KEKE-3310 file (N, C-alpha, C; in steps of 0.2 Angstrom, whole numbers, plus 5000, padded with zeros to 4 digits):
npx = (4946:4956:4958:4964:4976:4982:4984:4993:5005:5007:5010:5021:5031:5032:5036:5048:5056:5056:5062:5075:5080:5078:5088:5100:5098:5098:5110:5120:5115:5118:5132:5136:5126:5117:5104:5104:5097:5099:5098:5087:5088:5099:5093:5085:5095:5100:5090:5090:5103:5102:5093:5101:5112:5107:5103:5115:5122:5114:5103:5089:5079:5070:5080:5088:5102:5106:5098:5104:5117:5115:5109:5121:5130:5123:5123:5136:5139:5131:5137:5149:5145:5139:5150:5157:5149:5149:5163:5164:5154:5150:5161:5169:5162:5162:5165:5156:5140:5125:5114:5119:5125:5113:5106:5114:5113:5100:5102:5110:5101:5092:5100:5103:5091:5087:5098:5097:5085:5090:5100:5094:5082:5065:5054:5045:5052:5052:5055:5067:5061:5067:5064:5052:5036:5026:5011:5004:4992:4987:4978:4968:4973:4982:4998:5012:5027:5037:5035:5039:5052:5057:5054:5062:5075:5077:5078:5089:5099:5098:5102:5114:5120:5119:5128:5140:5141:5141:5151:5163:5179:5178:5165:5165:5172:5163:5153:5159:5163:5150:5146:5155:5163:5174:5181:5184:5192:5203:5207:5213:5206:5202:5193:5189:5189:5179:5168:5166:5165:5153:5144:5146:5140:5126:5122:5123:5113:5102:5103:5100:5087:5081:5082:5074:5062:5059:5057:5045:5037:5037:5041:5051:5058:5066:5062:5057:5062:5058:5046:5047:5059:5057:5047:5054:5063:5053:5050:5063:5063:5051:5055:5066:5078:5094:5094:5096:5088:5076:5074:5071:5060:5052:5051:5043:5032:5027:5025:5015:5005:5002:4998:4987:4979:4977:4970:4959:4954:4957:4966:4970:4973:4985:4998:4996:4993:5006:5014:5006:5009:5022:5021:5014:5022:5033:5027:5022:5032:5047:5059:5056:5050:5059:5070:5081:5082:5093:5105:5111:5126:5130)
npy = (5126:5127:5114:5110:5117:5112:5098:5101:5106:5094:5086:5092:5091:5077:5074:5081:5072:5061:5066:5068:5055:5050:5058:5051:5039:5044:5050:5039:5031:5040:5039:5026:5019:5010:5004:5007:4997:4995:5007:5011:5005:5011:5023:5018:5014:5026:5032:5023:5025:5038:5036:5028:5035:5047:5041:5037:5049:5055:5063:5067:5077:5089:5098:5110:5111:5098:5091:5094:5089:5076:5074:5077:5067:5055:5056:5056:5043:5034:5038:5032:5019:5018:5019:5008:4998:5000:4998:4984:4977:4982:4987:4976:4971:4979:4977:4967:4961:4971:4965:4956:4965:4971:4961:4959:4971:4970:4959:4964:4974:4965:4958:4969:4972:4961:4958:4970:4967:4957:4963:4975:4971:4966:4973:4988:5004:5018:5034:5046:5062:5074:5088:5099:5099:5112:5118:5129:5140:5143:5151:5143:5131:5118:5119:5110:5113:5104:5099:5111:5112:5100:5103:5115:5110:5100:5108:5116:5106:5101:5112:5113:5101:5104:5115:5108:5100:5108:5118:5114:5106:5092:5090:5094:5084:5073:5077:5075:5062:5056:5061:5055:5041:5034:5043:5053:5046:5044:5057:5059:5058:5052:5038:5029:5036:5046:5039:5033:5045:5049:5039:5043:5056:5052:5043:5050:5060:5051:5046:5059:5060:5049:5053:5065:5060:5052:5061:5067:5055:5046:5032:5018:5004:4989:4987:4998:5005:5000:5003:5018:5019:5012:5021:5033:5029:5027:5041:5046:5040:5046:5059:5059:5048:5050:5064:5078:5090:5083:5073:5079:5086:5075:5068:5078:5078:5065:5064:5074:5069:5056:5061:5068:5058:5050:5060:5064:5053:5038:5030:5017:5017:5023:5018:5010:5020:5026:5016:5014:5026:5025:5014:5021:5031:5024:5019:5030:5041:5036:5042:5051:5066:5077:5071:5067:5060:5048:5043:5028:5021:5007)
npz = (5066:5076:5079:5067:5067:5078:5074:5063:5070:5078:5067:5062:5072:5073:5060:5059:5066:5059:5048:5052:5054:5041:5034:5038:5031:5017:5016:5017:5006:4996:4996:4996:4989:4994:5005:5022:5032:5046:5052:5059:5071:5076:5080:5090:5099:5102:5110:5121:5125:5130:5140:5149:5151:5157:5169:5174:5176:5185:5182:5187:5187:5178:5166:5156:5153:5157:5148:5136:5138:5139:5126:5118:5122:5119:5105:5102:5107:5098:5086:5087:5088:5075:5066:5070:5066:5052:5049:5053:5047:5034:5027:5023:5013:5002:4989:4986:4979:4978:4983:4993:5002:5006:5012:5023:5030:5034:5042:5052:5057:5063:5072:5081:5086:5094:5102:5109:5116:5124:5131:5136:5141:5137:5141:5141:5144:5155:5149:5156:5162:5154:5151:5157:5151:5145:5142:5129:5123:5107:5096:5100:5100:5109:5112:5115:5125:5123:5110:5103:5106:5100:5086:5084:5088:5079:5067:5070:5070:5057:5049:5054:5049:5035:5035:5037:5027:5016:5018:5023:5022:5023:5020:5007:5002:5004:4995:4983:4983:4983:4971:4961:4965:4961:4953:4963:4972:4964:4964:4975:4987:5003:5003:5013:5025:5022:5020:5033:5041:5036:5041:5054:5055:5050:5060:5072:5070:5070:5083:5089:5085:5091:5105:5105:5100:5111:5121:5118:5117:5129:5131:5130:5120:5115:5102:5096:5086:5073:5066:5065:5058:5046:5041:5040:5030:5020:5019:5014:5002:4996:4996:4987:4986:4992:4991:5000:5004:5000:5008:5020:5017:5013:5026:5033:5026:5027:5041:5043:5035:5042:5055:5052:5047:5058:5066:5058:5052:5056:5069:5065:5052:5051:5048:5037:5027:5026:5020:5008:5002:4999:4989:4979:4975:4970:4959:4952:4952:4953:4956:4966:4975:4974:4968:4955:4938:4934:4922:4919:4915:4905)
capx = (4953:4961:4960:4969:4983:4985:4987:4999:5010:5009:5013:5028:5035:5034:5039:5055:5060:5057:5067:5082:5082:5079:5094:5105:5097:5100:5118:5123:5114:5122:5139:5137:5121:5113:5100:5106:5091:5100:5098:5081:5090:5103:5088:5083:5100:5100:5085:5093:5109:5100:5090:5106:5117:5103:5103:5122:5124:5110:5098:5082:5074:5070:5086:5090:5109:5106:5095:5109:5123:5112:5109:5127:5133:5120:5125:5143:5139:5129:5142:5154:5142:5138:5156:5159:5145:5152:5169:5164:5149:5149:5167:5172:5157:5162:5165:5151:5134:5121:5109:5123:5125:5106:5104:5119:5110:5094:5104:5113:5095:5089:5105:5103:5084:5086:5103:5094:5080:5094:5103:5090:5075:5060:5049:5045:5055:5049:5061:5067:5058:5072:5061:5045:5031:5022:5006:5003:4986:4988:4972:4963:4976:4986:5005:5017:5034:5042:5035:5042:5059:5058:5055:5068:5081:5078:5080:5096:5103:5098:5106:5121:5122:5120:5134:5146:5141:5142:5156:5169:5183:5176:5159:5166:5174:5157:5149:5163:5162:5143:5145:5158:5167:5180:5185:5186:5198:5209:5209:5217:5201:5202:5186:5187:5187:5173:5162:5166:5162:5146:5141:5146:5134:5120:5121:5122:5106:5097:5103:5096:5080:5079:5081:5068:5056:5058:5055:5037:5033:5042:5041:5056:5059:5071:5059:5054:5065:5056:5041:5050:5065:5053:5043:5059:5065:5048:5051:5068:5061:5047:5058:5071:5083:5101:5094:5096:5081:5071:5074:5068:5053:5048:5049:5038:5025:5025:5023:5009:4999:5001:4995:4980:4976:4975:4966:4953:4951:4957:4973:4971:4976:4991:5004:4994:4994:5013:5016:5003:5012:5028:5019:5012:5028:5037:5024:5021:5038:5052:5064:5054:5048:5065:5075:5082:5083:5100:5107:5116:5130:5131)
capy = (5129:5126:5107:5110:5120:5106:5093:5103:5106:5087:5083:5094:5088:5070:5074:5083:5067:5056:5069:5067:5048:5050:5061:5046:5034:5047:5051:5032:5029:5044:5037:5018:5016:5005:5006:5004:4995:4995:5014:5012:5002:5017:5028:5015:5014:5033:5033:5019:5029:5044:5033:5025:5041:5051:5037:5036:5055:5057:5068:5065:5082:5093:5103:5111:5109:5091:5088:5095:5085:5069:5073:5076:5061:5050:5057:5053:5035:5031:5039:5027:5012:5018:5018:5001:4994:5001:4994:4977:4973:4984:4988:4970:4970:4985:4974:4962:4963:4975:4960:4954:4971:4972:4956:4960:4976:4967:4955:4969:4976:4960:4957:4974:4972:4955:4960:4975:4964:4953:4968:4980:4968:4967:4977:4995:5008:5025:5038:5051:5069:5079:5094:5100:5101:5117:5119:5135:5141:5147:5150:5138:5124:5116:5117:5108:5116:5099:5099:5116:5110:5095:5106:5119:5106:5097:5113:5117:5100:5101:5117:5111:5096:5108:5119:5104:5097:5113:5123:5111:5102:5085:5090:5094:5077:5069:5078:5073:5054:5055:5062:5049:5038:5032:5050:5056:5042:5046:5064:5059:5059:5045:5036:5026:5042:5050:5034:5033:5051:5049:5035:5047:5061:5049:5039:5056:5062:5046:5047:5065:5059:5045:5057:5070:5056:5050:5067:5067:5049:5044:5025:5016:4997:4988:4986:5005:5008:4997:5008:5025:5017:5011:5027:5037:5026:5030:5048:5047:5038:5051:5066:5057:5045:5053:5071:5080:5093:5079:5069:5084:5087:5068:5067:5082:5076:5058:5066:5078:5064:5052:5064:5070:5052:5049:5065:5064:5046:5033:5027:5010:5017:5027:5014:5008:5026:5027:5011:5016:5032:5022:5011:5026:5035:5020:5018:5036:5045:5032:5046:5055:5073:5081:5067:5068:5054:5047:5039:5023:5018:5000)
capz = (5065:5082:5078:5061:5069:5083:5070:5060:5075:5079:5062:5061:5077:5071:5054:5060:5069:5053:5043:5055:5053:5034:5032:5038:5025:5011:5016:5016:5000:4992:4995:4994:4985:4997:5011:5029:5036:5053:5054:5064:5077:5079:5083:5096:5103:5104:5115:5126:5127:5134:5146:5154:5153:5162:5176:5176:5178:5190:5180:5189:5186:5172:5166:5149:5153:5157:5142:5131:5139:5137:5119:5115:5124:5115:5098:5102:5108:5092:5081:5088:5086:5068:5063:5071:5061:5045:5049:5054:5043:5028:5024:5020:5007:4997:4982:4985:4976:4982:4987:4999:5007:5008:5017:5028:5033:5037:5048:5057:5061:5068:5078:5086:5090:5098:5107:5113:5121:5129:5136:5140:5143:5132:5144:5139:5150:5155:5148:5161:5160:5153:5150:5159:5146:5147:5136:5127:5119:5101:5092:5103:5100:5114:5109:5121:5124:5121:5103:5100:5107:5095:5080:5084:5089:5072:5062:5071:5068:5049:5047:5056:5044:5029:5035:5037:5020:5011:5019:5026:5018:5023:5017:5000:5000:5004:4989:4978:4983:4981:4964:4958:4970:4958:4952:4970:4974:4959:4965:4982:4993:5007:5003:5019:5030:5020:5022:5041:5043:5034:5046:5060:5054:5050:5067:5077:5069:5072:5090:5091:5084:5097:5111:5104:5100:5118:5125:5116:5118:5134:5133:5125:5120:5110:5095:5095:5079:5067:5062:5063:5053:5040:5039:5038:5024:5015:5018:5010:4995:4994:4994:4982:4990:4990:4991:5007:5005:4999:5015:5025:5014:5014:5033:5035:5023:5030:5048:5043:5033:5047:5060:5049:5046:5065:5068:5054:5049:5061:5070:5062:5045:5051:5045:5030:5023:5024:5015:5002:4999:4996:4983:4974:4973:4966:4953:4948:4952:4957:4959:4972:4974:4972:4965:4947:4935:4933:4917:4921:4909:4905)
cpx = (4958:4963:4965:4976:4986:4988:4993:5005:5012:5012:5020:5033:5037:5038:5046:5059:5061:5062:5074:5084:5083:5085:5100:5104:5100:5107:5121:5121:5117:5129:5140:5132:5118:5109:5102:5100:5092:5099:5092:5083:5095:5099:5086:5088:5102:5096:5087:5099:5107:5097:5096:5111:5113:5103:5110:5124:5119:5105:5091:5077:5075:5076:5088:5097:5109:5103:5101:5115:5121:5112:5116:5131:5130:5122:5132:5143:5137:5133:5147:5151:5141:5144:5158:5155:5147:5158:5169:5159:5149:5155:5170:5168:5157:5162:5160:5145:5129:5116:5113:5123:5118:5104:5108:5116:5104:5096:5107:5107:5092:5093:5104:5096:5085:5092:5100:5089:5084:5097:5099:5084:5070:5054:5050:5048:5052:5055:5061:5064:5064:5070:5054:5041:5026:5017:5005:4996:4988:4983:4968:4967:4981:4993:5009:5024:5039:5041:5039:5050:5061:5059:5061:5074:5082:5080:5087:5101:5103:5102:5113:5124:5123:5127:5140:5147:5143:5148:5162:5172:5180:5169:5160:5168:5168:5153:5153:5162:5155:5142:5148:5164:5174:5185:5188:5192:5204:5212:5213:5213:5202:5195:5184:5185:5181:5167:5161:5163:5155:5142:5141:5140:5127:5118:5120:5115:5101:5097:5099:5089:5077:5077:5075:5062:5054:5055:5047:5034:5038:5042:5045:5056:5063:5069:5056:5057:5063:5052:5044:5055:5062:5050:5048:5062:5060:5049:5057:5067:5056:5050:5063:5077:5090:5100:5092:5089:5075:5069:5070:5061:5049:5046:5044:5031:5023:5022:5016:5003:4998:4997:4988:4976:4973:4970:4959:4950:4951:4964:4975:4974:4983:4997:5003:4995:5001:5015:5013:5006:5019:5027:5018:5018:5032:5034:5024:5028:5043:5057:5063:5052:5053:5070:5075:5084:5090:5101:5112:5119:5131:5138)
cpy = (5127:5118:5106:5112:5115:5101:5095:5103:5099:5084:5085:5092:5081:5070:5076:5077:5062:5059:5068:5060:5047:5053:5055:5041:5037:5048:5044:5030:5034:5042:5030:5015:5010:5007:5003:5003:4994:5002:5015:5010:5007:5022:5025:5015:5021:5035:5029:5022:5034:5041:5031:5031:5045:5047:5037:5043:5058:5062:5066:5070:5086:5098:5104:5109:5101:5088:5089:5091:5078:5068:5073:5070:5055:5050:5054:5045:5032:5033:5034:5020:5012:5016:5011:4996:4994:4997:4987:4973:4975:4985:4982:4968:4975:4982:4969:4965:4967:4971:4958:4959:4972:4967:4956:4966:4974:4963:4959:4972:4971:4958:4963:4974:4966:4955:4965:4972:4960:4957:4972:4977:4970:4971:4984:4999:5015:5030:5044:5058:5074:5086:5094:5102:5106:5118:5127:5135:5145:5145:5144:5131:5124:5114:5116:5111:5111:5098:5105:5115:5105:5098:5111:5115:5103:5102:5115:5112:5099:5106:5116:5106:5100:5112:5114:5101:5102:5118:5121:5107:5094:5085:5091:5087:5072:5070:5075:5065:5052:5056:5056:5047:5037:5038:5053:5052:5043:5053:5065:5059:5052:5043:5033:5031:5045:5045:5034:5039:5052:5045:5039:5052:5057:5046:5045:5059:5057:5046:5053:5064:5054:5049:5062:5066:5054:5055:5068:5061:5045:5036:5021:5008:4995:4987:4993:5008:5005:5001:5014:5024:5016:5017:5032:5035:5028:5037:5050:5045:5043:5057:5065:5055:5048:5061:5074:5084:5088:5075:5073:5084:5080:5067:5071:5080:5070:5060:5069:5073:5059:5055:5066:5064:5050:5053:5065:5058:5041:5031:5021:5011:5021:5024:5012:5014:5027:5023:5012:5021:5029:5018:5015:5029:5031:5018:5024:5040:5041:5037:5051:5062:5077:5078:5068:5061:5053:5042:5034:5020:5011:4998)
cpz = (5070:5081:5073:5063:5074:5079:5066:5064:5077:5074:5060:5066:5075:5065:5054:5062:5063:5048:5046:5053:5045:5031:5032:5032:5019:5010:5014:5009:4995:4991:4993:4990:4987:5003:5017:5033:5043:5056:5059:5070:5080:5082:5090:5101:5106:5110:5122:5129:5132:5140:5151:5156:5158:5169:5179:5179:5183:5188:5181:5188:5180:5172:5159:5148:5153:5151:5136:5132:5137:5129:5115:5116:5120:5108:5097:5102:5101:5086:5081:5086:5078:5064:5064:5067:5054:5044:5049:5049:5036:5024:5020:5014:5002:4990:4981:4981:4981:4986:4993:5004:5010:5014:5023:5033:5037:5043:5053:5061:5065:5074:5083:5090:5095:5104:5112:5118:5126:5134:5140:5143:5138:5134:5142:5146:5149:5154:5153:5158:5160:5153:5153:5153:5148:5141:5135:5122:5113:5097:5094:5103:5106:5111:5115:5119:5121:5113:5100:5101:5101:5088:5079:5084:5082:5067:5063:5069:5060:5046:5048:5051:5037:5029:5034:5030:5015:5012:5023:5021:5017:5020:5009:4997:5000:4997:4983:4977:4981:4974:4960:4962:4967:4956:4958:4972:4970:4961:4972:4988:4996:5007:5010:5025:5028:5022:5029:5043:5041:5039:5053:5060:5054:5057:5072:5076:5071:5079:5093:5090:5089:5103:5110:5104:5107:5123:5124:5118:5123:5136:5127:5126:5115:5103:5093:5088:5073:5063:5060:5058:5047:5037:5037:5031:5018:5014:5014:5003:4992:4992:4988:4986:4987:4990:4998:5008:5004:5005:5020:5023:5015:5021:5035:5032:5026:5037:5048:5040:5038:5053:5058:5048:5053:5067:5065:5052:5055:5062:5067:5055:5045:5047:5038:5025:5021:5019:5008:4998:4995:4989:4977:4971:4968:4959:4949:4947:4956:4960:4964:4970:4971:4969:4957:4944:4933:4927:4919:4915:4910:4901)
residu = (MET:SER:GLU:PHE:ILE:GLN:GLN:VAL:ILE:ASN:GLY:LEU:SER:LEU:GLY:ALA:ILE:TYR:ALA:LEU:ILE:ALA:LEU:GLY:TYR:THR:MET:VAL:TYR:GLY:ILE:LEU:LYS:PHE:ILE:ASN:PHE:ALA:HIS:GLY:GLU:ILE:PHE:MET:LEU:GLY:ALA:PHE:SER:GLY:PHE:TYR:ILE:ALA:ARG:LEU:LEU:GLY:PHE:ASN:GLU:SER:SER:ILE:ILE:GLY:ALA:LEU:ILE:ILE:LEU:MET:LEU:SER:MET:THR:THR:CYS:ALA:LEU:ILE:GLY:VAL:THR:ILE:GLU:LYS:LEU:ALA:TYR:LYS:PRO:LEU:ARG:SER:ALA:SER:LYS:LEU:THR:VAL:LEU:ILE:THR:ALA:ILE:GLY:VAL:SER:LEU:PHE:LEU:GLN:TYR:THR:GLY:GLN:LEU:VAL:PHE:GLY:ALA:ASP:PRO:LYS:SER:PHE:PRO:THR:LEU:LEU:THR:ASN:VAL:ASN:PHE:LYS:ILE:ALA:GLY:ALA:ASN:ILE:GLY:SER:ASN:GLN:ILE:VAL:VAL:ILE:VAL:SER:SER:ILE:VAL:LEU:MET:PHE:GLY:LEU:ARG:GLU:ILE:VAL:MET:ARG:THR:LYS:ILE:GLY:THR:ALA:ILE:ARG:ALA:VAL:SER:ASN:ASN:LEU:THR:ALA:ALA:SER:LEU:MET:GLY:ILE:ASN:ILE:ASN:ASN:VAL:ILE:SER:PHE:THR:PHE:VAL:LEU:GLY:SER:SER:LEU:ALA:ALA:ALA:ALA:GLY:ILE:LEU:TYR:SER:ILE:ASN:TYR:PRO:SER:ILE:ASP:PRO:LEU:MET:GLY:ILE:LEU:PRO:GLY:LEU:LYS:ALA:PHE:ILE:ALA:ALA:VAL:LEU:GLY:GLY:ILE:GLY:ASN:PHE:PRO:GLY:ALA:VAL:LEU:GLY:GLY:LEU:VAL:ILE:GLY:LEU:ILE:GLU:THR:PHE:THR:VAL:GLY:TYR:LEU:SER:PRO:THR:TYR:ARG:ASP:ALA:ILE:ALA:PHE:ALA:ILE:LEU:ILE:ILE:ILE:LEU:LEU:VAL:LYS:PRO:THR:GLY:LEU:LEU:GLY:LYS:LYS:GLU:VAL:GLU:LYS:VAL)
# end
């Protein structure tokens, strides 16, 4: 029983990170109907932002205040990067075919990966200890305080996103544009501002995921965003791409399945299982667990 509880906590902490990244995928898809495959690299840049900001500000010891400052500054940095990518790479292609935009997104992803290797160096770097990890015994399982921080922080960020989307004027505009971009434009909504703000939110959450991931797994490198980015995409598809609760559910499910695979089967199958789930979902229920079938007018 203790091992089961241990795997559940491990899975929830990993799944919460996938959920934060998946929310960025699903927000952009809900607005523009394309997959931003460079989103995993924003996750990577969030981790490196935290690494260099900690060095710049001299945070060499564990500190809750320091961790919060680094988290907020990293989110701000990646929000600016996300908006810059949208303005330079995606905005000029609004009227282009979806295939063109998809290829561009892959190109931006590769550009950020190899530019990261050039700027940061290809060797892994040790992420600073922002918080001291304290182990607690719960029903025989060792639960790390950093895991609790990751889960609680993710919940706070998810509820914060929900409040923005459901209770603010810009959130109403996001929902309107997601529902019908043309009608929203005719009603006077500034589409460009809404799209930019969507990239701000998605990139901020990806940066937060990068910091939280690095707290639990304190080794970062320029290619660290590839697999988490792909698995978060799978999570978004699993939950129903374009659906906020679906992205969260998909992230948690992928995190739990991956952790149980490592714990009870073999670490060798952890990545294969995730991609097998994607194939099964696309074959059995392409709209995802919480997604709804849309009728496309021709």
